[in-house]
C-alpha positions in Angstrom: 0.3 12.7 -19.4 -1.8 13.7 -22.6 -4.2 11.0 -21.7 -4.7 12.2 -18.2 -5.3 15.9 -19.6 -7.8 14.8 -22.0 -9.5 12.7 -19.5 -9.8 15.6 -17.1 -11.4 17.7 -19.8 -13.9 14.8 -20.5 -14.6 14.4 -16.9 -15.4 18.1 -16.3 -17.5 18.2 -19.5 -19.5 15.1 -18.3 -20.1 16.6 -15.1 -21.4 19.9 -16.5 -23.5 17.9 -18.9 -25.0 16.2 -16.0 -26.2 19.7 -14.8 -27.9 20.2 -18.1 -25.1 22.5 -19.3 -24.5 22.6 -23.1 -20.9 21.8 -23.5 -18.8 21.4 -26.8 -15.6 19.2 -26.3 -13.1 20.1 -29.1 -10.4 17.7 -30.1 -7.3 18.6 -32.3 -3.6 18.2 -32.3 -0.9 20.6 -31.1 2.9 20.6 -31.4 4.7 18.2 -29.2 7.8 20.5 -29.3 6.7 23.8 -28.0 10.4 24.8 -27.3 11.4 24.3 -30.8 11.4 28.0 -31.8 13.2 29.2 -29.0 15.9 26.6 -29.2 16.5 27.0 -32.9 16.6 30.7 -32.5 19.7 30.3 -29.8 21.1 27.7 -32.1 21.0 29.9 -35.1 22.5 32.8 -33.0 25.4 30.4 -31.7 26.1 29.5 -35.2 26.4 33.1 -36.2 28.7 33.8 -33.4 31.0 31.0 -34.6 30.8 32.1 -38.1 31.7 35.8 -36.9 34.8 34.1 -35.0 35.6 32.3 -38.2 36.0 35.5 -40.1 32.6 35.4 -42.3 30.8 38.4 -40.9 28.4 38.6 -43.6 27.2 35.1 -43.1 27.2 35.7 -39.4 25.0 38.8 -39.9 22.3 36.8 -41.9 22.2 33.8 -39.5 22.3 35.9 -36.3 19.3 38.3 -37.5 17.4 35.1 -38.4 17.9 33.6 -35.1 17.0 36.9 -33.1 13.8 37.1 -35.2 12.7 33.7 -34.1 13.4 34.7 -30.3 11.5 37.8 -30.6 8.6 36.2 -32.2 8.6 33.5 -29.6 8.8 35.8 -26.7 5.9 37.8 -28.0 3.4 34.8 -28.2 4.3 33.6 -31.6 6.1 30.3 -32.5 7.2 30.3 -36.0 8.3 26.7 -36.0 5.3 25.4 -34.5 4.4 23.3 -37.7 7.5 21.3 -37.6 7.9 18.1 -35.5 5.2 15.5 -34.3 1.7 16.6 -33.0 -0.1 15.3 -29.8 -3.7 15.0 -29.3 -5.6 17.7 -27.0 -8.9 18.6 -26.0 -10.8 21.5 -24.5 -14.3 22.1 -23.3 -16.4 25.2 -24.5 -19.6 26.4 -23.1 -20.9 28.6 -26.0 -22.0 32.1 -25.3 -23.7 35.1 -27.3 -21.3 35.8 -30.1 -20.0 39.5 -30.8 -22.3 42.0 -32.7 -21.9 45.4 -34.1 -22.4 47.3 -30.9 -21.3 44.5 -28.4 -18.3 42.3 -28.1 -18.2 39.0 -26.8 -16.6 38.0 -23.4 -14.8 34.8 -22.9 -13.6 33.3 -19.5 -10.6 31.1 -20.0 -10.0 28.6 -17.0 -7.2 26.1 -17.0 -7.5 23.0 -15.1 -3.9 23.5 -13.9 -2.6 26.8 -13.1 0.9 27.8 -14.8 1.4 31.2 -13.2 1.9 29.5 -9.6 3.1 26.3 -11.1 6.7 24.7 -10.7 7.8 27.8 -8.8 6.7 30.2 -11.5 7.5 33.1 -9.1 10.4 31.3 -7.5 14.2 32.3 -7.6 14.7 29.5 -10.1 11.9 30.6 -12.6 13.2 34.2 -12.2 16.7 33.0 -13.3 15.4 31.0 -16.1 13.4 34.0 -17.6 16.5 36.5 -16.9 18.8 33.9 -18.8 16.3 33.8 -21.6 16.3 37.7 -22.2 19.9 38.0 -21.6 20.5 35.6 -24.3 18.2 37.4 -26.5 20.2 40.7 -25.8 23.5 38.9 -26.6 22.0 37.6 -29.8 21.0 41.1 -30.9 24.4 42.4 -29.8 26.5 39.8 -31.6 24.3 40.4 -34.9 25.1 44.1 -34.5 28.9 43.2 -34.3 28.5 41.0 -37.3 26.7 43.7 -39.3 29.4 46.4 -38.2 32.2 43.8 -39.4 30.4 43.2 -42.7 30.3 47.1 -43.4 34.1 47.5 -42.0 33.1 49.7 -39.4 34.5 47.3 -36.7 37.3 45.1 -36.7 36.9 41.4 -36.6 36.3 40.1 -33.1 37.0 36.2 -32.9 37.2 36.1 -29.3 33.7 37.6 -28.7 32.3 35.4 -31.3 33.7 32.2 -29.5 32.6 33.2 -26.1 29.2 34.4 -27.2 28.6 31.2 -29.3 29.4 29.0 -26.4 26.9 30.8 -24.1 24.1 30.8 -26.8 24.8 27.0 -27.4 24.2 26.4 -23.8 21.1 28.3 -23.8 19.7 26.3 -27.0 20.5 23.1 -25.2 18.8 24.3 -22.0 15.6 25.4 -23.9 15.5 22.1 -25.7 16.1 20.0 -22.5 13.5 22.1 -20.5 10.7 21.5 -23.0 7.1 21.9 -21.7 6.6 22.5 -18.0 4.9 20.0 -15.9 1.2 20.6 -15.0 0.8 22.8 -11.9 -1.6 22.8 -8.9 -5.2 22.3 -9.7 -7.2 25.5 -10.4 -10.0 26.0 -7.9 -11.9 28.1 -10.5 -12.6 25.0 -12.6 -15.1 24.0 -9.8 -17.0 27.5 -10.0 -18.0 27.4 -13.6 -21.7 26.5 -12.8 -22.0 29.7 -10.8 -21.2 31.9 -13.8 -23.7 30.5 -16.2 -26.6 32.8 -17.2 -30.1 32.0 -18.6 -30.6 32.4 -22.1 -31.8 35.9 -23.0 -31.0 37.4 -19.5 -27.9 39.1 -20.3 -25.0 38.6 -22.9 -23.6 35.3 -21.9 -19.8 34.7 -21.9 -18.2 31.9 -23.7 -16.3 29.8 -21.1 -13.2 27.9 -22.2 -11.8 25.0 -20.0 -8.3 24.0 -21.1 -5.6 21.9 -19.5 -3.3 25.0 -19.1 -1.3 24.9 -22.2 -1.1 28.2 -24.4 -1.3 26.1 -27.5 -4.9 25.2 -26.5 -5.7 28.9 -26.2 -4.3 29.4 -29.7 -6.6 26.8 -31.0 -9.9 28.3 -29.3 -8.9 31.9 -30.5 -8.6 30.3 -34.0 -11.6 28.1 -34.1 -13.9 30.8 -32.4 -12.5 33.9 -34.0 -15.7 35.0 -35.7 -18.1 34.6 -32.6 -15.5 36.2 -30.1 -14.3 38.6 -32.9 -12.5 41.6 -31.0 -13.8 40.3 -27.8 -12.4 40.5 -24.3 -10.8 37.5 -22.5 -10.5 36.9 -18.6 -7.9 34.4 -17.8 -8.3 33.0 -14.3 -5.9 31.2 -12.2 -6.7 30.3 -8.4 -4.5 27.4 -7.3 -5.1 25.5 -4.1 -1.6 26.4 -2.8 -2.1 30.2 -2.8 -4.1 32.0 -0.4 -3.1 35.7 -0.9 -4.6 38.7 -1.9 -6.0 38.9 -5.6 -3.7 40.2 -8.4 -4.6 41.6 -11.9 -2.3 42.0 -14.7 -2.2 45.5 -16.2 0.7 44.8 -18.6 1.7 41.5 -20.3 4.6 40.6 -22.2 8.5 41.2 -22.5 10.4 44.3 -23.3 7.5 46.5 -24.5 4.4 44.7 -23.0 0.8 45.0 -24.2 -1.3 47.3 -22.1 -4.6 45.8 -20.6 -7.4 47.5 -22.1 -8.9 50.4 -20.0 -12.3 49.5 -20.4 -11.8 45.6 -19.7 -9.9 46.7 -16.5 -12.8 49.0 -15.4 -15.2 46.0 -15.8 -13.0 44.1 -13.5 -12.7 46.9 -11.1 -16.5 47.5 -11.0 -17.1 43.8 -10.3 -14.6 43.8 -7.5 -16.0 46.8 -5.7 -19.5 45.4 -6.1 -18.3 42.2 -4.2 -16.5 44.2 -1.6 -13.0 43.6 -3.0 -11.3 46.9 -3.1 -7.9 45.9 -3.2 -5.9 43.7 -5.6 -2.1 43.8 -6.6 -1.3 45.2 -9.9 1.2 43.1 -11.7 3.2 43.2 -15.2 3.8 39.6 -16.6 7.0 39.7 -18.5 7.1 36.4 -19.8 4.7 34.3 -22.3 1.4 33.8 -20.8 -2.1 32.9 -22.2 -3.1 36.5 -21.8 -0.3 37.5 -23.9 -1.2 35.0 -26.6 -4.8 36.6 -26.8 -3.5 40.2 -26.9 -0.9 39.3 -29.7 -3.8 38.2 -31.8 -5.9 41.3 -31.5 -8.2 40.5 -28.5 -8.4 42.4 -25.3 -7.4 40.2 -22.3 -6.6 40.4 -18.5 -5.3 37.8 -16.0 -6.8 37.3 -12.6 -4.9 35.2 -10.2 -4.2 34.6 -6.4 -0.4 34.6 -5.7 1.1 33.5 -2.2 -0.1 35.3 0.7 2.1 38.3 2.1 1.9 39.7 5.6 -0.3 42.7 6.2 -2.8 41.5 3.3 -6.3 40.4 3.4 -6.5 37.0 1.7 -9.3 36.6 -0.7 -11.6 33.6 0.0 -12.8 31.0 -2.7 -16.3 32.5 -2.2 -15.3 35.9 -2.9 -13.3 34.7 -5.9 -16.1 33.0 -7.3 -18.6 35.8 -6.9 -16.0 38.2 -8.3 -15.9 36.4 -11.6 -19.4 35.8 -11.6 -20.0 39.6 -11.5 -17.7 40.2 -14.3 -19.6 37.7 -16.4 -22.9 39.6 -15.6 -21.3 43.0 -15.8 -22.4 43.6 -19.3 -20.6 45.2 -22.3 -21.7 48.8 -21.3 -19.2 48.8 -18.5 -16.5 47.1 -20.5 -16.8 49.9 -23.2 -16.2 52.7 -20.7 -12.9 54.4 -21.5 -12.2 55.7 -18.1 -10.9 53.6 -14.9 -11.8 55.9 -12.3 -8.5 57.7 -11.5 -7.6 61.2 -11.7 -5.7 60.7 -15.1 -7.8 57.8 -16.3 -5.6 55.2 -14.7 -6.9 52.1 -13.4 -5.8 52.9 -9.8 -9.2 52.4 -7.8 -8.9 48.8 -7.4 -5.3 48.4 -6.6 -3.0 49.5 -4.0 0.3 48.3 -5.1 2.4 47.7 -8.6 4.5 44.7 -8.6 6.4 43.4 -11.8 6.4 39.5 -12.0 
């Protein structure tokens, strides 16, 4: 699979070079076990629960808190145990743009070759149950750590039954996370074929960086680390338009679990203005409550927003491929002046003009 992913990047880079585009192919290594942090977190919490059942609340508290911290960091876009385990080779293609300056921040467009948001039924009942079980397990971990702390301070009596039941449930979640591993590649992203329409001539306007990657969030982490200085405090637009989806466009306003990151108002204003200029007055407004590439960027100090096209719904005007390509091109051409505006046109400064509905995902 890895060879196919790298081959896809190489093929796209070769095609762009044939059109005279300056493309840099970056090769690197990423962890082969991206599920390690989540699985280890649930495993530690399960061990803490069994220690609580065995009458060792102090040890249970320390182990449970350590596991809960691993789970919280993993859910918020960080994987503390990424450095453990084997590595696999990956590659991404980068079209350089104009770097950040004192009065202008860089823009980068991130285009996965395979969509993750609509891949493997991301919005299906199975995916919803998987995400729900993850966060219920996290809440159970925090509850058991609280019980262990109360038992350590003698505020609560020993609860061996709760420790056994909670430990068994967390052990099942740990095994499930390890077995699930990395998800399979999703449908092909149509936006990867529109890149040549977003290229600007040198000196015409601030040119955005364009990142082409297979779809793994680890590749976004590499790009943000390698190009951190050129795109310092810049804005990222993550674009996913799968072949299998033909509904109205959707944009994110928040990304992340529990207390999600808010999409920057200035960046939303830039997207809204570009959509209105292309005759796209409507888009779903969504909150992504799981780990996404946009969350990875916002957790590292960048502004980010995700544009995608979900499945069609009744009484919605679908977004055509031509409209989507023109919309993204207009975002690239919009200029940082629009991105830096602090109002989104609503009566209370809320980004409401572009959207007509709010849907949590």
